[in-house]
N, C-alpha and C positions, 0 to 999 in steps of 0.2 A: 504494500500500500504506500502510495506517495505521501511524503511528509513535507511540512513547511517548518523550517528552522529559523528562528529570529535570534540574531546575535546582537548584543549591545556590549560596549566595552569602553571604560575609561582608560585613557592612556594609549589606546590603539589608534594611532594617528594616520593621516593621509600618507605621510612618508613611509611609515611602516607597511601600510597596505600596498603602496606601489612597489616596494621592495619584495613583499610576499608574492604579489602577482607576477612580477618578473622572474623571481627565482623558482616558483612552482610551475609557472608556464601553463596554467589550466586553459588558456585561450587557444594555444597551439597544440597542446597535448591534453585533451579533456580528461577529467577524473571520472572513472566509471560510476555511473549512477547519478551524477550531478546534472540536473535538468536545467535549472535556472538560477541566476545570481543577480542580485541588485544591492548596491551599496551606496550609502550617503554618510555625511558627517554632520553632527549637530552644531549648534552655535559655539560650543566650547572646543570643537575639533575632534570629538569622540565618535567612534564608528557606530553605525546602525546598518545592519545587513539582513537581508532575507534570502534564504536559499531554499530551493525545492529539490528534493532528492527522491529517488525511486523508493527508498525505504530507510528506516533508521539504521539498519545494518550497513547499507551502502554508504551512508553518511559517516558512520564510525570507521568503516574500512578506508574511506577516502582521507579522513583526518589522520589516521594512523600511518597510512602508506605514503601520503604526499604532503600533508599540511603541517602536522604537529612539530616535526623536527625543524622545519624552516621557521615556524613561529617562535620556537625556543631559541634558535640561532639568532634571530633578529631581536629578541627580547620583547616580543608582543605579550602583554599581560593576557591571561586567560579571560575571554569574554563570558558574559552570562548568556545562557542559551535556553530558549523555550522551544519545545518541539510539539507540533500539532499534526494530527492526521489531516491530509488534504481532503476536502469535500468536493471541490470543483477547481479545475485549473484551465484557464484560457490564456493563450498567448496571441496577441493581436498584431504585433510588429516584431521584426527580428531584432533590431537594436535601435538605440537612440543615436 
């Protein structure tokens, strides 16, 4: 079952995100089971992220195999995560 994971994190900055994005390379080498990703930053510069995954298991596998070690290397503080089963998912455009 697809899930929506909402990540929020103090101290997880744009510079850290850009480095993570570059080092992991998920846009050129997609992580298995990761369907959709949206990120923004609040007024204080902290991350707000929504990810859609095929399942909780795929999300956990993706974090262990591709994301966690790079997050630790960069010094990204662990974000808070809320996970919900997806009820309906529509994608209306490919990218911004």
